[in-house]
N, C-alpha and C positions, 0 to 999 in steps of 0.2 A: 355508735361506730364514729370513728373519726375517718374522713376523707380528705386528702390532700390531691393538689392537682398542681405539677409543675407545667413551666414552659420551656419548651427547648430550643437552643439556639445553636444553630451547627448541627453536627450529625449527631443522632441520638444517641448511638451507641458508644462512638469513642469519646465524647466533649461531655461527659457526664458532670464535671463539676463545673459546666458551666449552665446548669439546669438553676432556673430563679422557679421558689415558691411563688405560685399566682392566687389560689385559694386555699380554704379551709372550711371543712364545714361536719358538723355533729349531726348526725340525721341515724335512724332507727335501719336503714338499709339504702343501699346506691340510690334507688329510685325515688326517694324521700329528697334525697342529697341535689339530684343532677341538676335540678333547675337554678338553684341559689349559685350551683359552681358555674353554670354557664354565665347567668348575669356579672359574676364577679369577673369576670374574663371580657365579655363583651363591650 
C-alpha cells in the first residue's frame, strides 16, 4: 500500500492548495511505514 505524508502551511482546512508533499512510502501496513515516514520529515 502507498502512504503519503503532506506538510501543511497555514490553516489546514482553508489552505488546501498550500500543502506540500513531504514523504511517500510503500509498505504492507501503516505500522511498517511509520518509521520511514518519520525519518523523512525529521
